[in-house]
C-alpha positions as CSV (number, residue, x, y, z in Angstrom):
1,M,115.3,87.6,117.4
2,S,112.7,85.5,117.7
3,D,108.7,86.7,117.1
4,E,106.8,83.9,117.7
5,N,105.3,85.1,120.7
6,R,103.7,88.2,118.9
7,L,100.3,88.6,118.7
8,K,98.6,89.4,114.9
9,V,95.6,90.8,113.3
10,G,92.8,88.6,114.2
11,D,94.4,86.6,117.3
12,V,92.0,86.6,119.7
13,A,94.5,89.3,123.0
14,P,94.9,87.6,126.0
15,D,92.9,88.7,129.7
16,F,94.9,90.6,131.5
17,A,94.7,91.7,134.9
18,L,97.2,94.2,136.9
19,V,97.2,97.1,139.6
20,D,97.6,100.9,137.8
21,D,98.5,103.9,139.2
22,R,95.8,104.2,141.4
23,G,96.5,101.4,143.1
24,E,93.1,100.2,141.2
25,R,92.6,96.2,139.8
26,V,92.1,97.0,135.6
27,S,91.3,93.6,133.6
28,L,91.3,93.9,129.8
29,Y,88.4,92.0,130.0
30,E,86.8,94.2,131.7
31,L,87.7,97.1,129.8
32,T,86.5,95.7,126.2
33,A,83.1,94.1,128.0
34,Q,82.4,97.5,128.0
35,G,81.9,97.3,124.1
36,Q,86.0,99.8,124.7
37,R,88.3,99.3,121.8
38,V,91.2,99.0,123.6
39,L,94.5,100.7,122.4
40,V,97.5,98.5,124.6
41,Y,101.2,100.5,124.5
42,F,104.0,98.3,126.2
43,Y,107.0,101.5,126.9
44,P,110.2,100.4,129.0
45,R,110.1,102.8,132.0
46,A,108.1,106.0,132.7
47,N,110.7,109.2,132.8
48,T,113.2,108.3,130.3
49,P,112.8,110.5,127.5
50,G,111.6,108.1,124.4
51,C,108.8,106.8,126.5
52,T,108.5,110.2,128.0
53,K,107.7,111.4,124.6
54,E,105.3,108.1,123.5
55,A,103.6,109.0,126.9
56,C,102.7,112.9,125.6
57,D,102.1,112.6,122.1
58,F,99.1,110.1,123.7
59,R,98.2,112.4,126.1
60,D,98.1,115.3,123.1
61,N,96.1,113.0,121.4
62,L,93.4,111.1,123.9
63,G,90.8,113.7,121.7
64,V,90.8,112.1,118.3
65,L,91.6,108.4,119.6
66,N,88.4,108.7,121.9
67,D,86.2,110.1,119.6
68,L,87.0,106.8,118.0
69,G,86.1,105.1,121.2
70,V,89.5,103.9,121.8
71,E,90.3,103.7,125.7
72,V,94.6,104.3,125.9
73,V,95.9,102.3,128.7
74,G,100.5,102.1,128.8
75,I,101.4,99.2,130.2
76,S,105.3,98.9,131.9
77,P,107.9,97.0,134.4
78,D,107.2,100.2,136.7
79,K,106.1,100.2,140.4
80,P,102.6,101.6,140.5
81,E,103.7,104.8,142.4
82,K,106.6,105.3,139.8
83,L,103.5,105.0,137.6
84,A,101.9,108.2,140.1
85,K,104.7,109.9,139.9
86,F,105.3,110.0,136.2
87,R,100.9,110.6,135.1
88,K,101.7,113.7,137.7
89,D,105.2,114.8,136.0
90,H,103.3,114.5,133.2
91,G,99.6,115.4,133.0
92,L,99.1,111.8,131.5
93,T,95.0,111.2,131.6
94,F,95.7,107.7,130.9
95,R,95.7,104.7,132.4
96,L,99.4,103.2,133.8
97,L,99.9,99.6,134.8
98,S,102.0,98.1,136.5
99,D,103.1,94.5,135.8
100,P,106.3,94.2,137.4
101,E,106.7,90.9,136.9
102,K,107.1,90.8,132.9
103,E,104.3,87.9,131.8
104,V,102.0,90.4,130.5
105,M,103.8,90.7,128.0
106,S,106.0,88.4,127.2
107,A,101.8,86.6,127.0
108,W,101.7,90.1,124.1
109,G,105.0,89.0,122.8
110,A,106.6,92.3,124.5
111,F,109.3,91.2,125.6
112,G,111.7,89.4,125.0
113,E,115.6,89.7,122.8
114,K,115.5,93.0,121.3
115,K,119.0,95.3,119.6
116,N,120.1,98.4,121.8
117,Y,122.9,99.8,120.5
118,G,123.6,96.9,117.9
119,K,123.9,93.8,120.5
120,V,121.5,91.6,121.6
121,V,119.4,92.0,125.0
122,Q,116.5,91.1,126.8
123,G,114.2,94.1,127.3
124,V,110.7,95.1,127.3
125,I,109.6,96.0,123.3
126,R,108.1,98.8,122.9
127,S,105.0,98.1,120.6
128,T,101.1,99.1,120.5
129,L,97.9,96.8,120.1
130,M,94.5,97.4,119.4
131,V,92.0,94.6,121.1
132,E,88.2,95.5,119.5
133,A,85.6,94.5,121.7
134,D,85.5,91.3,120.5
135,N,88.6,91.0,122.1
136,T,90.5,90.2,118.9
137,V,93.8,92.3,117.9
138,S,92.7,94.5,114.7
139,L,95.7,96.2,115.0
140,A,99.8,94.8,116.2
141,K,102.7,97.6,115.5
142,Y,106.2,95.8,117.0
143,N,109.6,97.3,117.8
144,V,108.2,101.2,117.2
145,R,109.9,104.7,117.5
146,A,108.8,106.6,120.2
147,T,108.5,109.7,118.0
148,G,106.7,109.6,115.4
149,H,104.4,106.5,116.8
150,V,101.1,107.9,117.6
151,A,100.6,109.9,114.8
152,R,100.8,106.9,112.3
153,I,98.7,105.0,114.8
154,V,95.3,107.9,114.3
155,K,96.3,107.8,111.0
156,E,96.0,104.3,110.8
157,L,92.9,104.2,112.9
158,N,91.3,107.5,111.3
159,G,91.4,105.6,107.4
């Protein structure tokens, strides 16, 4: 498995402009230009058990993250309509972005070879990255587990 495309702490995060679950275009650099720190997390598919658990954990910890000056953005290959249903079904209160061509995922090292039940396959690599207001990466976690992941991120951000 190769991690040559993975972003590292100190790298400049590639900008993106993706459509969200409401049909609005969202740009990373527009968010960071407002002085926001943006936590970008990549997940394989909406309304599946692991992805739902992770999204609900982000939802439940959003107040703590917002208090730390962090905006959360989730990215998957799902179409905006499926993301809207995911948001509604689980009361999600942060942006969900659609990357059906997996271009942003690839640029960020969150799509590629991974192990799935012992086999090497191509797919979305569950990942979380923090982008500071100057667009540099300050946290980069790849191949994370859905359960307990958000609590570990919050603990790390709280120092």
